[in-house]
C-alpha positions, -999 to 999 in steps of 0.1 A, spaced: -504 399 -498 -481 375 -516 -467 347 -500 -427 348 -484 -406 330 -511 -402 299 -490 -440 296 -485 -450 304 -521 -422 275 -529 -437 248 -506 -472 258 -520 -463 252 -552 -450 219 -546 -479 207 -530 -497 218 -560 -481 196 -581 -483 170 -557 -526 169 -556 -525 171 -593 -533 208 -598 -512 217 -630 -527 186 -647 -562 196 -638 -556 233 -654 -541 214 -680 -569 196 -689 -592 225 -690 -571 240 -719 -593 212 -744 -600 225 -775 -637 213 -767 -636 241 -735 -650 274 -735 -632 304 -744 -638 319 -704 -625 285 -690 -593 287 -714 -591 325 -702 -593 313 -665 -569 280 -668 -541 298 -693 -541 328 -664 -536 301 -638 -509 284 -653 -495 315 -662 -492 326 -629 -481 294 -616 -453 295 -641 -435 328 -628 -400 324 -617 -408 283 -608 -394 261 -627 -411 234 -609 -444 246 -620 -431 254 -657 -419 216 -659 -448 201 -644 -469 221 -673 -446 209 -697 -448 172 -687 -487 175 -683 -489 180 -719 -497 220 -711 -472 232 -742 -492 219 -768 -526 227 -751 -519 265 -749 -496 264 -780 -534 255 -797 -548 285 -782 -532 307 -797 -557 296 -836 -565 320 -858 -599 335 -848 -594 330 -814 -601 355 -784 -571 380 -785 -573 383 -743 -569 342 -743 -546 348 -769 -524 374 -747 -524 347 -716 -510 317 -735 -485 334 -749 -477 349 -713 -472 318 -700 -454 303 -734 -429 330 -728 -427 322 -691 -419 287 -696 -395 292 -727 -376 321 -709 -363 297 -679 -354 266 -697 -338 251 -726 -362 222 -719 -390 250 -719 -376 264 -751 -376 232 -772 -411 221 -760 -424 253 -773 -408 250 -808 -418 213 -806 -456 217 -807 -448 243 -838 -451 270 -807 -428 297 -827 -451 294 -858 -482 302 -838 -470 330 -824 -455 340 -854 -492 341 -865 -506 363 -832 -481 387 -841 -493 387 -878 -528 392 -868 -528 406 -827 -564 423 -825 -550 432 -788 -516 449 -777 -511 428 -751 -514 396 -769 -489 413 -798 -463 424 -767 -468 392 -752 -462 370 -787 -433 391 -788 -420 383 -756 -420 347 -759 -404 349 -794 -380 367 -779 -373 341 -753 -373 312 -780 -346 334 -794 -370 344 -829 -369 376 -839 -400 399 -828 -405 427 -800 -409 467 -800 -399 472 -837 -429 448 -847 -451 462 -818 -441 497 -834 -455 485 -871 -486 469 -856 -495 502 -840 -493 520 -872 -512 495 -886 -538 497 -860 -535 534 -859 -540 535 -897 -571 514 -894 -590 539 -875 -587 561 -900 -603 541 -927 -644 537 -931 -658 509 -924 
C-alpha cells in the first residue's frame, strides 16, 4: 500500500539526508554486475517518480552520467529499460535535468538504444526519454522496431 503523499515526501527527504541516493548511484559503477545495475537503476527510477528533490539529488550525485553509461551497446535490455526510464523522469520534470542528460551524451546513448534495442520496454523508455529531451522518437519509431523484430522472426537463423 503506497504512503500518503506527505509521508512519501518526508521519507524521500530523509533518505536524501542519509545519503541513500549517493549510495544507489555508487552501485552504478562500471565494475558492478548487471544484476546490481538493474536493481540500483530501478530504485533510482522509483525515487525519481514525481519527486524533483530526488531527481536533483540523482543529478547532483553524478547519477545522470552513470545512468547514461548503463545504456552502452551490448548491455542488458532490462538494465537499458530501467536506466532510460530514470533518465526520462529526470529530463521530463526540469530544464536542469534535461541539460544534465544532454551534457553527458544522453541523447546519443538513447538513440543508440532505439537503434538496437532488444526489448520493447527498452525501446519504449528510450523513446520516452528522447521525447522528454524534445528529441524525435516515439510511437513511429516503436512501430518500425516492431516491424523489424517481427520480420527477423521469419528469417532462418
